[in-house]
ZAKE-612359 format. One record per residue (C-alpha): residue number from 1; residue in three letters; chain; z, x, y. Coordinates in nm, 2 decimals, padded with zeros to 4 digits. Last residue first. Example, Ala and Ser with C-alpha at 12.3 -4.5 7.8 and 13.67 -1.06 7.14 Angstrom:
BEGIN
<lumza num="2" residuo="SER" cadena="A" pz="00.71" px="01.37" py="-00.11"/>
<lumza num="1" residuo="ALA" cadena="A" pz="00.78" px="01.23" py="-00.45"/>
//
This chain:
BEGIN
<lumza num="272" residuo="UNK" cadena="A" pz="03.99" px="-09.12" py="-08.77"/>
<lumza num="271" residuo="UNK" cadena="A" pz="04.32" px="-09.19" py="-08.95"/>
<lumza num="270" residuo="UNK" cadena="A" pz="04.55" px="-09.08" py="-08.68"/>
<lumza num="269" residuo="UNK" cadena="A" pz="04.36" px="-09.26" py="-08.40"/>
<lumza num="268" residuo="UNK" cadena="A" pz="04.33" px="-09.58" py="-08.61"/>
<lumza num="267" residuo="UNK" cadena="A" pz="04.71" px="-09.57" py="-08.69"/>
<lumza num="266" residuo="UNK" cadena="A" pz="04.79" px="-09.53" py="-08.32"/>
<lumza num="265" residuo="UNK" cadena="A" pz="04.56" px="-09.82" py="-08.23"/>
<lumza num="264" residuo="UNK" cadena="A" pz="04.72" px="-10.04" py="-08.49"/>
<lumza num="263" residuo="UNK" cadena="A" pz="05.07" px="-09.95" py="-08.38"/>
<lumza num="262" residuo="UNK" cadena="A" pz="04.98" px="-10.04" py="-08.02"/>
<lumza num="261" residuo="UNK" cadena="A" pz="04.84" px="-10.36" py="-08.15"/>
<lumza num="260" residuo="UNK" cadena="A" pz="05.16" px="-10.43" py="-08.34"/>
<lumza num="259" residuo="UNK" cadena="A" pz="05.36" px="-10.38" py="-08.02"/>
<lumza num="258" residuo="UNK" cadena="A" pz="05.14" px="-10.62" py="-07.82"/>
<lumza num="257" residuo="UNK" cadena="A" pz="05.17" px="-10.87" py="-08.10"/>
<lumza num="256" residuo="UNK" cadena="A" pz="05.55" px="-10.85" py="-08.09"/>
<lumza num="255" residuo="UNK" cadena="A" pz="05.55" px="-10.90" py="-07.71"/>
<lumza num="254" residuo="UNK" cadena="A" pz="05.33" px="-11.21" py="-07.74"/>
<lumza num="253" residuo="UNK" cadena="A" pz="05.55" px="-11.34" py="-08.02"/>
<lumza num="252" residuo="UNK" cadena="A" pz="05.86" px="-11.29" py="-07.80"/>
<lumza num="251" residuo="UNK" cadena="A" pz="05.73" px="-11.50" py="-07.51"/>
<lumza num="250" residuo="UNK" cadena="A" pz="05.59" px="-11.78" py="-07.72"/>
<lumza num="249" residuo="UNK" cadena="A" pz="05.91" px="-11.79" py="-07.93"/>
<lumza num="248" residuo="UNK" cadena="A" pz="06.12" px="-11.81" py="-07.62"/>
<lumza num="247" residuo="UNK" cadena="A" pz="05.91" px="-12.08" py="-07.46"/>
<lumza num="246" residuo="UNK" cadena="A" pz="05.89" px="-12.28" py="-07.78"/>
<lumza num="245" residuo="UNK" cadena="A" pz="06.27" px="-12.30" py="-07.83"/>
<lumza num="244" residuo="UNK" cadena="A" pz="06.33" px="-12.60" py="-08.06"/>
<lumza num="243" residuo="UNK" cadena="A" pz="06.70" px="-12.66" py="-08.12"/>
<lumza num="242" residuo="UNK" cadena="A" pz="06.66" px="-12.77" py="-08.48"/>
<lumza num="241" residuo="UNK" cadena="A" pz="06.33" px="-12.87" py="-08.65"/>
<lumza num="240" residuo="UNK" cadena="A" pz="06.20" px="-12.52" py="-08.63"/>
<lumza num="239" residuo="UNK" cadena="A" pz="06.47" px="-12.38" py="-08.85"/>
<lumza num="238" residuo="UNK" cadena="A" pz="06.27" px="-12.09" py="-09.00"/>
<lumza num="237" residuo="UNK" cadena="A" pz="06.11" px="-12.01" py="-08.67"/>
<lumza num="236" residuo="UNK" cadena="A" pz="06.44" px="-12.03" py="-08.48"/>
<lumza num="235" residuo="UNK" cadena="A" pz="06.60" px="-11.79" py="-08.74"/>
<lumza num="234" residuo="UNK" cadena="A" pz="06.32" px="-11.54" py="-08.70"/>
<lumza num="233" residuo="UNK" cadena="A" pz="06.33" px="-11.54" py="-08.32"/>
<lumza num="232" residuo="UNK" cadena="A" pz="06.57" px="-11.25" py="-08.25"/>
<lumza num="231" residuo="UNK" cadena="A" pz="06.50" px="-11.08" py="-08.58"/>
<lumza num="230" residuo="UNK" cadena="A" pz="06.14" px="-11.04" py="-08.47"/>
<lumza num="229" residuo="UNK" cadena="A" pz="06.24" px="-10.88" py="-08.14"/>
<lumza num="228" residuo="UNK" cadena="A" pz="06.45" px="-10.62" py="-08.31"/>
<lumza num="227" residuo="UNK" cadena="A" pz="06.18" px="-10.56" py="-08.57"/>
<lumza num="226" residuo="UNK" cadena="A" pz="05.92" px="-10.51" py="-08.30"/>
<lumza num="225" residuo="UNK" cadena="A" pz="06.14" px="-10.25" py="-08.13"/>
<lumza num="224" residuo="UNK" cadena="A" pz="06.18" px="-10.07" py="-08.46"/>
<lumza num="223" residuo="UNK" cadena="A" pz="05.81" px="-10.08" py="-08.52"/>
<lumza num="222" residuo="UNK" cadena="A" pz="05.74" px="-09.91" py="-08.19"/>
<lumza num="221" residuo="UNK" cadena="A" pz="06.00" px="-09.64" py="-08.26"/>
<lumza num="220" residuo="UNK" cadena="A" pz="05.86" px="-09.57" py="-08.61"/>
<lumza num="219" residuo="UNK" cadena="A" pz="05.51" px="-09.56" py="-08.47"/>
<lumza num="218" residuo="UNK" cadena="A" pz="05.61" px="-09.30" py="-08.21"/>
<lumza num="217" residuo="UNK" cadena="A" pz="05.79" px="-09.09" py="-08.47"/>
<lumza num="216" residuo="UNK" cadena="A" pz="05.48" px="-09.10" py="-08.68"/>
<lumza num="215" residuo="UNK" cadena="A" pz="05.45" px="-09.33" py="-08.98"/>
<lumza num="214" residuo="UNK" cadena="A" pz="05.27" px="-09.18" py="-09.28"/>
<lumza num="213" residuo="UNK" cadena="A" pz="05.55" px="-09.26" py="-09.52"/>
<lumza num="212" residuo="UNK" cadena="A" pz="05.53" px="-09.64" py="-09.46"/>
<lumza num="211" residuo="UNK" cadena="A" pz="05.88" px="-09.78" py="-09.48"/>
<lumza num="210" residuo="UNK" cadena="A" pz="05.86" px="-09.97" py="-09.15"/>
<lumza num="209" residuo="UNK" cadena="A" pz="05.53" px="-10.12" py="-09.26"/>
<lumza num="208" residuo="UNK" cadena="A" pz="05.70" px="-10.26" py="-09.58"/>
<lumza num="207" residuo="UNK" cadena="A" pz="05.97" px="-10.42" py="-09.37"/>
<lumza num="206" residuo="UNK" cadena="A" pz="05.71" px="-10.58" py="-09.14"/>
<lumza num="205" residuo="UNK" cadena="A" pz="05.53" px="-10.71" py="-09.45"/>
<lumza num="204" residuo="UNK" cadena="A" pz="05.84" px="-10.88" py="-09.59"/>
<lumza num="203" residuo="UNK" cadena="A" pz="05.93" px="-11.04" py="-09.26"/>
<lumza num="202" residuo="UNK" cadena="A" pz="05.57" px="-11.16" py="-09.20"/>
<lumza num="201" residuo="UNK" cadena="A" pz="05.55" px="-11.31" py="-09.55"/>
<lumza num="200" residuo="UNK" cadena="A" pz="05.88" px="-11.49" py="-09.50"/>
<lumza num="199" residuo="UNK" cadena="A" pz="05.77" px="-11.63" py="-09.17"/>
<lumza num="198" residuo="UNK" cadena="A" pz="05.44" px="-11.74" py="-09.31"/>
<lumza num="197" residuo="UNK" cadena="A" pz="05.60" px="-11.93" py="-09.60"/>
<lumza num="196" residuo="UNK" cadena="A" pz="05.85" px="-12.09" py="-09.37"/>
<lumza num="195" residuo="UNK" cadena="A" pz="05.56" px="-12.21" py="-09.15"/>
<lumza num="194" residuo="UNK" cadena="A" pz="05.42" px="-12.40" py="-09.44"/>
<lumza num="193" residuo="UNK" cadena="A" pz="05.05" px="-12.31" py="-09.47"/>
<lumza num="192" residuo="UNK" cadena="A" pz="04.79" px="-12.54" py="-09.31"/>
<lumza num="191" residuo="UNK" cadena="A" pz="04.50" px="-12.66" py="-09.53"/>
<lumza num="190" residuo="UNK" cadena="A" pz="04.27" px="-12.90" py="-09.35"/>
<lumza num="189" residuo="UNK" cadena="A" pz="04.38" px="-13.21" py="-09.16"/>
<lumza num="188" residuo="UNK" cadena="A" pz="04.40" px="-13.26" py="-08.79"/>
<lumza num="187" residuo="UNK" cadena="A" pz="04.73" px="-13.09" py="-08.74"/>
<lumza num="186" residuo="UNK" cadena="A" pz="04.79" px="-13.26" py="-08.41"/>
<lumza num="185" residuo="UNK" cadena="A" pz="05.01" px="-13.53" py="-08.56"/>
<lumza num="184" residuo="UNK" cadena="A" pz="05.24" px="-13.24" py="-08.66"/>
<lumza num="183" residuo="UNK" cadena="A" pz="05.42" px="-13.26" py="-08.33"/>
<lumza num="182" residuo="UNK" cadena="A" pz="05.34" px="-13.54" py="-08.08"/>
<lumza num="181" residuo="UNK" cadena="A" pz="05.52" px="-13.38" py="-07.79"/>
<lumza num="180" residuo="UNK" cadena="A" pz="05.45" px="-13.02" py="-07.88"/>
<lumza num="179" residuo="UNK" cadena="A" pz="05.72" px="-12.82" py="-08.06"/>
<lumza num="178" residuo="UNK" cadena="A" pz="05.54" px="-12.84" py="-08.39"/>
<lumza num="177" residuo="UNK" cadena="A" pz="05.22" px="-12.72" py="-08.23"/>
<lumza num="176" residuo="UNK" cadena="A" pz="05.40" px="-12.43" py="-08.05"/>
<lumza num="175" residuo="UNK" cadena="A" pz="05.55" px="-12.33" py="-08.38"/>
<lumza num="174" residuo="UNK" cadena="A" pz="05.21" px="-12.33" py="-08.56"/>
<lumza num="173" residuo="UNK" cadena="A" pz="05.05" px="-12.13" py="-08.28"/>
<lumza num="172" residuo="UNK" cadena="A" pz="05.33" px="-11.87" py="-08.29"/>
<lumza num="171" residuo="UNK" cadena="A" pz="05.30" px="-11.84" py="-08.66"/>
<lumza num="170" residuo="UNK" cadena="A" pz="04.93" px="-11.79" py="-08.65"/>
<lumza num="169" residuo="UNK" cadena="A" pz="04.97" px="-11.53" py="-08.37"/>
<lumza num="168" residuo="UNK" cadena="A" pz="05.22" px="-11.34" py="-08.59"/>
<lumza num="167" residuo="UNK" cadena="A" pz="04.98" px="-11.36" py="-08.88"/>
<lumza num="166" residuo="UNK" cadena="A" pz="04.70" px="-11.22" py="-08.67"/>
<lumza num="165" residuo="UNK" cadena="A" pz="04.92" px="-10.93" py="-08.55"/>
<lumza num="164" residuo="UNK" cadena="A" pz="05.02" px="-10.86" py="-08.92"/>
<lumza num="163" residuo="UNK" cadena="A" pz="04.65" px="-10.86" py="-09.02"/>
<lumza num="162" residuo="UNK" cadena="A" pz="04.58" px="-10.60" py="-08.75"/>
<lumza num="161" residuo="UNK" cadena="A" pz="04.87" px="-10.39" py="-08.88"/>
<lumza num="160" residuo="UNK" cadena="A" pz="04.75" px="-10.39" py="-09.23"/>
<lumza num="159" residuo="UNK" cadena="A" pz="04.39" px="-10.32" py="-09.13"/>
<lumza num="158" residuo="UNK" cadena="A" pz="04.50" px="-10.01" py="-08.94"/>
<lumza num="157" residuo="UNK" cadena="A" pz="04.70" px="-09.90" py="-09.24"/>
<lumza num="156" residuo="UNK" cadena="A" pz="04.41" px="-09.95" py="-09.48"/>
<lumza num="155" residuo="UNK" cadena="A" pz="04.14" px="-09.78" py="-09.28"/>
<lumza num="154" residuo="UNK" cadena="A" pz="03.87" px="-10.02" py="-09.16"/>
<lumza num="153" residuo="UNK" cadena="A" pz="03.56" px="-09.97" py="-09.37"/>
<lumza num="152" residuo="UNK" cadena="A" pz="03.24" px="-09.84" py="-09.22"/>
<lumza num="151" residuo="UNK" cadena="A" pz="02.94" px="-09.89" py="-09.47"/>
<lumza num="150" residuo="UNK" cadena="A" pz="02.76" px="-10.05" py="-09.17"/>
<lumza num="149" residuo="UNK" cadena="A" pz="02.63" px="-10.35" py="-09.36"/>
<lumza num="148" residuo="UNK" cadena="A" pz="02.95" px="-10.42" py="-09.56"/>
<lumza num="147" residuo="UNK" cadena="A" pz="03.20" px="-10.34" py="-09.27"/>
<lumza num="146" residuo="UNK" cadena="A" pz="03.00" px="-10.56" py="-09.04"/>
<lumza num="145" residuo="UNK" cadena="A" pz="02.98" px="-10.84" py="-09.30"/>
<lumza num="144" residuo="UNK" cadena="A" pz="03.36" px="-10.84" py="-09.35"/>
<lumza num="143" residuo="UNK" cadena="A" pz="03.43" px="-10.89" py="-08.98"/>
<lumza num="142" residuo="UNK" cadena="A" pz="03.15" px="-11.15" py="-08.96"/>
<lumza num="141" residuo="UNK" cadena="A" pz="03.31" px="-11.35" py="-09.24"/>
<lumza num="140" residuo="UNK" cadena="A" pz="03.65" px="-11.31" py="-09.07"/>
<lumza num="139" residuo="UNK" cadena="A" pz="03.51" px="-11.43" py="-08.74"/>
<lumza num="138" residuo="UNK" cadena="A" pz="03.35" px="-11.73" py="-08.92"/>
<lumza num="137" residuo="UNK" cadena="A" pz="03.69" px="-11.83" py="-09.08"/>
<lumza num="136" residuo="UNK" cadena="A" pz="03.87" px="-11.80" py="-08.75"/>
<lumza num="135" residuo="UNK" cadena="A" pz="03.61" px="-12.00" py="-08.57"/>
<lumza num="134" residuo="UNK" cadena="A" pz="03.63" px="-12.27" py="-08.84"/>
<lumza num="133" residuo="UNK" cadena="A" pz="04.01" px="-12.28" py="-08.79"/>
<lumza num="132" residuo="UNK" cadena="A" pz="03.96" px="-12.32" py="-08.42"/>
<lumza num="131" residuo="UNK" cadena="A" pz="03.72" px="-12.61" py="-08.47"/>
<lumza num="130" residuo="UNK" cadena="A" pz="03.97" px="-12.79" py="-08.69"/>
<lumza num="129" residuo="UNK" cadena="A" pz="04.24" px="-12.75" py="-08.42"/>
<lumza num="128" residuo="UNK" cadena="A" pz="03.99" px="-12.89" py="-08.16"/>
<lumza num="127" residuo="UNK" cadena="A" pz="03.92" px="-13.19" py="-08.39"/>
<lumza num="126" residuo="UNK" cadena="A" pz="04.29" px="-13.26" py="-08.41"/>
<lumza num="125" residuo="UNK" cadena="A" pz="04.31" px="-13.24" py="-08.03"/>
<lumza num="124" residuo="UNK" cadena="A" pz="04.01" px="-13.47" py="-07.99"/>
<lumza num="123" residuo="UNK" cadena="A" pz="04.17" px="-13.72" py="-08.24"/>
<lumza num="122" residuo="UNK" cadena="A" pz="04.51" px="-13.74" py="-08.08"/>
<lumza num="121" residuo="UNK" cadena="A" pz="04.41" px="-13.88" py="-07.74"/>
<lumza num="120" residuo="UNK" cadena="A" pz="04.52" px="-13.67" py="-07.45"/>
<lumza num="119" residuo="UNK" cadena="A" pz="04.81" px="-13.69" py="-07.20"/>
<lumza num="118" residuo="UNK" cadena="A" pz="04.89" px="-13.62" py="-06.84"/>
<lumza num="117" residuo="UNK" cadena="A" pz="04.60" px="-13.82" py="-06.69"/>
<lumza num="116" residuo="UNK" cadena="A" pz="04.40" px="-13.57" py="-06.49"/>
<lumza num="115" residuo="UNK" cadena="A" pz="04.55" px="-13.24" py="-06.58"/>
<lumza num="114" residuo="UNK" cadena="A" pz="04.57" px="-13.33" py="-06.95"/>
<lumza num="113" residuo="UNK" cadena="A" pz="04.21" px="-13.45" py="-06.94"/>
<lumza num="112" residuo="UNK" cadena="A" pz="04.09" px="-13.13" py="-06.78"/>
<lumza num="111" residuo="UNK" cadena="A" pz="04.27" px="-12.93" py="-07.04"/>
<lumza num="110" residuo="UNK" cadena="A" pz="04.09" px="-13.14" py="-07.31"/>
<lumza num="109" residuo="UNK" cadena="A" pz="03.76" px="-13.08" py="-07.14"/>
<lumza num="108" residuo="UNK" cadena="A" pz="03.82" px="-12.70" py="-07.13"/>
<lumza num="107" residuo="UNK" cadena="A" pz="03.91" px="-12.70" py="-07.50"/>
<lumza num="106" residuo="UNK" cadena="A" pz="03.59" px="-12.89" py="-07.59"/>
<lumza num="105" residuo="UNK" cadena="A" pz="03.37" px="-12.66" py="-07.39"/>
<lumza num="104" residuo="UNK" cadena="A" pz="03.54" px="-12.35" py="-07.53"/>
<lumza num="103" residuo="UNK" cadena="A" pz="03.50" px="-12.48" py="-07.89"/>
<lumza num="102" residuo="UNK" cadena="A" pz="03.13" px="-12.55" py="-07.84"/>
<lumza num="101" residuo="UNK" cadena="A" pz="03.06" px="-12.21" py="-07.68"/>
<lumza num="100" residuo="UNK" cadena="A" pz="03.26" px="-12.04" py="-07.96"/>
<lumza num="99" residuo="UNK" cadena="A" pz="03.06" px="-12.21" py="-08.22"/>
<lumza num="98" residuo="UNK" cadena="A" pz="02.73" px="-12.11" py="-08.06"/>
<lumza num="97" residuo="UNK" cadena="A" pz="02.83" px="-11.74" py="-08.01"/>
<lumza num="96" residuo="UNK" cadena="A" pz="02.97" px="-11.73" py="-08.36"/>
<lumza num="95" residuo="UNK" cadena="A" pz="02.64" px="-11.85" py="-08.51"/>
<lumza num="94" residuo="UNK" cadena="A" pz="02.45" px="-11.58" py="-08.32"/>
<lumza num="93" residuo="UNK" cadena="A" pz="02.70" px="-11.31" py="-08.45"/>
<lumza num="92" residuo="UNK" cadena="A" pz="02.66" px="-11.45" py="-08.80"/>
<lumza num="91" residuo="UNK" cadena="A" pz="02.29" px="-11.40" py="-08.78"/>
<lumza num="90" residuo="UNK" cadena="A" pz="02.32" px="-11.05" py="-08.64"/>
<lumza num="89" residuo="UNK" cadena="A" pz="02.58" px="-10.97" py="-08.91"/>
<lumza num="88" residuo="UNK" cadena="A" pz="02.34" px="-11.07" py="-09.18"/>
<lumza num="87" residuo="UNK" cadena="A" pz="02.04" px="-10.89" py="-09.02"/>
<lumza num="86" residuo="UNK" cadena="A" pz="02.22" px="-10.56" py="-09.01"/>
<lumza num="85" residuo="UNK" cadena="A" pz="02.44" px="-10.32" py="-08.81"/>
<lumza num="84" residuo="UNK" cadena="A" pz="02.52" px="-10.55" py="-08.51"/>
<lumza num="83" residuo="UNK" cadena="A" pz="02.48" px="-10.41" py="-08.16"/>
<lumza num="82" residuo="UNK" cadena="A" pz="02.61" px="-10.65" py="-07.89"/>
<lumza num="81" residuo="UNK" cadena="A" pz="02.97" px="-10.75" py="-07.97"/>
<lumza num="80" residuo="UNK" cadena="A" pz="03.10" px="-10.66" py="-07.62"/>
<lumza num="79" residuo="UNK" cadena="A" pz="03.00" px="-11.01" py="-07.50"/>
<lumza num="78" residuo="UNK" cadena="A" pz="03.23" px="-11.16" py="-07.77"/>
<lumza num="77" residuo="UNK" cadena="A" pz="03.52" px="-10.94" py="-07.65"/>
<lumza num="76" residuo="UNK" cadena="A" pz="03.47" px="-11.04" py="-07.29"/>
<lumza num="75" residuo="UNK" cadena="A" pz="03.45" px="-11.41" py="-07.39"/>
<lumza num="74" residuo="UNK" cadena="A" pz="03.77" px="-11.38" py="-07.59"/>
<lumza num="73" residuo="UNK" cadena="A" pz="03.96" px="-11.22" py="-07.31"/>
<lumza num="72" residuo="UNK" cadena="A" pz="03.84" px="-11.47" py="-07.05"/>
<lumza num="71" residuo="UNK" cadena="A" pz="03.94" px="-11.76" py="-07.28"/>
<lumza num="70" residuo="UNK" cadena="A" pz="04.28" px="-11.60" py="-07.33"/>
<lumza num="69" residuo="UNK" cadena="A" pz="04.32" px="-11.57" py="-06.95"/>
<lumza num="68" residuo="UNK" cadena="A" pz="04.21" px="-11.93" py="-06.89"/>
<lumza num="67" residuo="UNK" cadena="A" pz="04.45" px="-12.06" py="-07.15"/>
<lumza num="66" residuo="UNK" cadena="A" pz="04.73" px="-11.85" py="-06.99"/>
<lumza num="65" residuo="UNK" cadena="A" pz="04.65" px="-12.01" py="-06.65"/>
<lumza num="64" residuo="UNK" cadena="A" pz="04.69" px="-12.35" py="-06.80"/>
<lumza num="63" residuo="UNK" cadena="A" pz="05.01" px="-12.22" py="-06.96"/>
<lumza num="62" residuo="UNK" cadena="A" pz="05.15" px="-12.12" py="-06.62"/>
<lumza num="61" residuo="UNK" cadena="A" pz="05.06" px="-12.46" py="-06.49"/>
<lumza num="60" residuo="UNK" cadena="A" pz="05.33" px="-12.64" py="-06.69"/>
<lumza num="59" residuo="UNK" cadena="A" pz="05.15" px="-12.96" py="-06.80"/>
<lumza num="58" residuo="UNK" cadena="A" pz="05.44" px="-13.12" py="-06.98"/>
<lumza num="57" residuo="UNK" cadena="A" pz="05.57" px="-12.82" py="-07.16"/>
<lumza num="56" residuo="UNK" cadena="A" pz="05.44" px="-12.95" py="-07.49"/>
<lumza num="55" residuo="UNK" cadena="A" pz="05.08" px="-13.00" py="-07.37"/>
<lumza num="54" residuo="UNK" cadena="A" pz="05.05" px="-12.66" py="-07.20"/>
<lumza num="53" residuo="UNK" cadena="A" pz="05.23" px="-12.50" py="-07.50"/>
<lumza num="52" residuo="UNK" cadena="A" pz="04.99" px="-12.67" py="-07.74"/>
<lumza num="51" residuo="UNK" cadena="A" pz="04.70" px="-12.54" py="-07.52"/>
<lumza num="50" residuo="UNK" cadena="A" pz="04.84" px="-12.19" py="-07.52"/>
<lumza num="49" residuo="UNK" cadena="A" pz="04.87" px="-12.20" py="-07.90"/>
<lumza num="48" residuo="UNK" cadena="A" pz="04.50" px="-12.30" py="-07.92"/>
<lumza num="47" residuo="UNK" cadena="A" pz="04.39" px="-12.03" py="-07.68"/>
<lumza num="46" residuo="UNK" cadena="A" pz="04.59" px="-11.78" py="-07.88"/>
<lumza num="45" residuo="UNK" cadena="A" pz="04.37" px="-11.82" py="-08.19"/>
<lumza num="44" residuo="UNK" cadena="A" pz="04.06" px="-11.73" py="-07.98"/>
<lumza num="43" residuo="UNK" cadena="A" pz="04.24" px="-11.43" py="-07.82"/>
<lumza num="42" residuo="UNK" cadena="A" pz="04.36" px="-11.29" py="-08.15"/>
<lumza num="41" residuo="UNK" cadena="A" pz="04.02" px="-11.34" py="-08.32"/>
<lumza num="40" residuo="UNK" cadena="A" pz="03.84" px="-11.18" py="-08.02"/>
<lumza num="39" residuo="UNK" cadena="A" pz="04.07" px="-10.88" py="-08.05"/>
<lumza num="38" residuo="UNK" cadena="A" pz="03.97" px="-10.84" py="-08.41"/>
<lumza num="37" residuo="UNK" cadena="A" pz="03.61" px="-10.88" py="-08.31"/>
<lumza num="36" residuo="UNK" cadena="A" pz="03.64" px="-10.61" py="-08.05"/>
<lumza num="35" residuo="UNK" cadena="A" pz="03.81" px="-10.37" py="-08.29"/>
<lumza num="34" residuo="UNK" cadena="A" pz="03.54" px="-10.44" py="-08.55"/>
<lumza num="33" residuo="UNK" cadena="A" pz="03.27" px="-10.38" py="-08.29"/>
<lumza num="32" residuo="UNK" cadena="A" pz="03.43" px="-10.05" py="-08.19"/>
<lumza num="31" residuo="UNK" cadena="A" pz="03.45" px="-09.93" py="-08.55"/>
<lumza num="30" residuo="UNK" cadena="A" pz="03.09" px="-10.04" py="-08.61"/>
<lumza num="29" residuo="UNK" cadena="A" pz="02.96" px="-09.85" py="-08.31"/>
<lumza num="28" residuo="UNK" cadena="A" pz="03.15" px="-09.53" py="-08.42"/>
<lumza num="27" residuo="UNK" cadena="A" pz="03.00" px="-09.56" py="-08.77"/>
<lumza num="26" residuo="UNK" cadena="A" pz="02.66" px="-09.64" py="-08.64"/>
<lumza num="25" residuo="UNK" cadena="A" pz="02.60" px="-09.32" py="-08.45"/>
<lumza num="24" residuo="UNK" cadena="A" pz="02.81" px="-09.02" py="-08.37"/>
<lumza num="23" residuo="UNK" cadena="A" pz="03.06" px="-08.88" py="-08.62"/>
<lumza num="22" residuo="UNK" cadena="A" pz="03.42" px="-08.98" py="-08.56"/>
<lumza num="21" residuo="UNK" cadena="A" pz="03.71" px="-08.76" py="-08.46"/>
<lumza num="20" residuo="UNK" cadena="A" pz="03.69" px="-08.71" py="-08.08"/>
<lumza num="19" residuo="UNK" cadena="A" pz="03.47" px="-09.00" py="-07.98"/>
<lumza num="18" residuo="UNK" cadena="A" pz="03.65" px="-09.24" py="-08.21"/>
<lumza num="17" residuo="UNK" cadena="A" pz="03.99" px="-09.12" py="-08.08"/>
<lumza num="16" residuo="UNK" cadena="A" pz="03.89" px="-09.18" py="-07.73"/>
<lumza num="15" residuo="UNK" cadena="A" pz="03.75" px="-09.53" py="-07.81"/>
<lumza num="14" residuo="UNK" cadena="A" pz="04.08" px="-09.61" py="-07.98"/>
<lumza num="13" residuo="UNK" cadena="A" pz="04.29" px="-09.52" py="-07.68"/>
<lumza num="12" residuo="UNK" cadena="A" pz="04.05" px="-09.69" py="-07.44"/>
<lumza num="11" residuo="UNK" cadena="A" pz="04.06" px="-10.01" py="-07.65"/>
<lumza num="10" residuo="UNK" cadena="A" pz="04.44" px="-09.99" py="-07.65"/>
<lumza num="9" residuo="UNK" cadena="A" pz="04.44" px="-09.95" py="-07.27"/>
<lumza num="8" residuo="UNK" cadena="A" pz="04.21" px="-10.25" py="-07.22"/>
<lumza num="7" residuo="UNK" cadena="A" pz="04.40" px="-10.47" py="-07.45"/>
<lumza num="6" residuo="UNK" cadena="A" pz="04.72" px="-10.37" py="-07.27"/>
<lumza num="5" residuo="UNK" cadena="A" pz="04.57" px="-10.46" py="-06.94"/>
<lumza num="4" residuo="UNK" cadena="A" pz="04.47" px="-10.81" py="-07.07"/>
<lumza num="3" residuo="UNK" cadena="A" pz="04.81" px="-10.86" py="-07.24"/>
<lumza num="2" residuo="UNK" cadena="A" pz="04.98" px="-10.78" py="-06.91"/>
<lumza num="1" residuo="UNK" cadena="A" pz="05.20" px="-10.47" py="-06.88"/>
//
């Protein structure tokens, strides 16, 4: 199943659970907005990883298509964020729209440059990475503001699984960056956590998720599959300077995130 179709099916699952178990009105609207915003964060983060892969794999057109797919997903999620619960979230939503438009324009120009001349200058790529970090920070601010103004808090297990998805995406982006032709030169300043630290955190949190008492049989099976895939790439992630395998990490990280999003939807359904 493609990531786009998976996102649609997960949204349908959560929407069904909200309709069945949530009271009508703002709580349901807020839960849907928070899901859309989470998916927007994943897609926006992925566009940067897709770009690094496109650069590192010498213009492989599959990654150009993946950039387009991630942009389309992010745009669809942003468009779905229509009804904000308060003035603060409305202002942040407007700011996010502008920042996203600027970022998308810069990304598309860089993709065009790569297609035309086969390389890009370093500074625009560093600037794009900085823009992406700013987008992630703004998305998180809006995520928290929606919860504050609506009084609708994301349940702990659902939030835990969402954060794990975002961490996996962050790791994948970082690995793709390090595997790109100019490596860490693309970092563009700012605080970037060591990949070893992120890998250790992911492994510890995944182990904790597997021990969660509330896990259903289906969730246990999904987490077991995620764990198997994680172990397959964990050594490569920790030893990123040796035998770089960006295609493998990219493929498995996408699959791991899909599994985590299924777990997140199942937690949301059970906790509604």
